[in-house]
N, C-alpha and C positions, 0 to 999 in steps of 0.2 A: 229433298227432304221436305216434308209437308210443314206448313206453317204451324199446325197444332203441335207437332212433335218438337219444333224449335221453341215454341212458347213454353211447352212443358219443361224442356231442358233449362230454359232461362229461369223459370220459377223454381226449379230444383236447385239451381245454383244459388239463387237468392236465399232460399229457405235454409240450405245447409250452411251458408255463410253466417246467417243470423244465429242459428243453433250453436255453431262453434264459437262465435264471438261472445255470446252470452252464457257460456257454459258455467262460469262461477256463480252467476245469479241463479241459474237453473239448479245448481247444487244446493244453494241455500234454500230455495223453494222446496226441493225434495226433502231436505231435513225438516223443514216446518211441516210439510205434509206427512212425514213419518211420525212426528209427534202427535199430530191430529189423529192419525190412524190408530196409534196406540191408545189414545184416550177414547176414541169412539168405538173401537172394536168391543169394548166391554159393555157399552150402553146399547148399541144396536149392531149386531154382528153383520147384517146384510150391508149396511152402509160402510162398515169397517172393511169388509172384503173388497168393495168397490174402491174405497180409498187406498187400500193396500195395492190393488192392481195399478192404479194411477201412480202411486209412489214407485212401484217397480218399473213402470214405463219411464218415469222421469229419471230414475237412477240409471237405467239402461242407456238413455239418450246422453246422459252426462259422461258415462264411463266407456261407452262403446261407439266408435265411429260408424260401424256397420248399422247399428240401431238408429243413429241419427240420420244416416243416408236413407234407410228405408222409410223413416218418418217424413223426410223431405220429399221422397218420391210419392208417398201417399198424399202429402199436401199439394204437390204440383199436379197430381192427377185430379184432385178435387178442384183445384183452381182453374184447370183448363177444360173441365167437362162442359159440354154443350147442353143447354136446356132442352 
């Protein structure tokens, strides 16, 4: 197994552990972001749509292990990229 693959797996393990450990805090943040989205969507729809997308992503990470795992894999891939 290459060192880069091993590093990526270690990063993935760390990121998924952090995401699962802080799930209640992420849920509270998703609720706050949902309130912000509702307020902003009437003032500026383009920013509201972006905020709604981020809110959806955060709720998916909170309620779906699969989404959290995919986000951890993406984060591990970004962390182990070579310049």
